[in-house]
Steps between C-alpha positions, in 0.01 A plus 500: 500500500373484859292787637770584751760528223271714289450745785866513594608546140249788472646668809211412731536326833311168486233506773231236547226713336718602209601142437136387511389766248786426261428125520133556424588711195757239390255211528213676329444415137381856431511852647333522842269775634502619857187282560679200352795554732274548802332167428827324439677648802219485755536589793754765400349848532417699186713789623804272533456367146460855369819616675694209350361572149585872538857411597536252210364760256740763633794258439370404148460141606132477404294687253131584517263475207139607474293190420236652276254574783711758682646249743879494550665160467861434595767273363867450566729665249683271264772325695331620823682829527599825327226541244613590152379498144430123527220583743326723252306219344136445397228376732167354397181564697220246443167680503325173592700352789688819596837323500814692402764308305856619433638480150867554572592422138289794379693817584311826547571749220732778614405841362752771420438761764603865480830597663483512878234232542591164650282186496487314833233246410257403226156346545441300182167324560322295241131419570279226368416135567778264619568155353327321790179705471497494122527117514220467751269729299539300179379175660 
């Protein structure tokens, strides 16, 4: 789905900055931090990127995960809009290269909460050494 369609389907007017942020998230192979987005979208101002991310979060079109170092990383919700239980999947943080990988096939466990509590998101982060780094260390 094109960035413009994702935004429109999510109820957001597609502006140039919004399209650029969504495209960057679409094309990334893994969740992106604010610093990643700044580098990718240079010369767009940091405040503009932040405003777009805030709007996308408000409309449940992206979700933020903590990468294991306290840094938020962002990725488009499954299908690009309207996050749901499919977006509550595991992420893997490599302690060597600091890359975050999505494991969409590994769903986050959903606890039984007491009455009146509602889960909005789950941060299910696995930490260790990724396949790339493990392979390079064994050589």
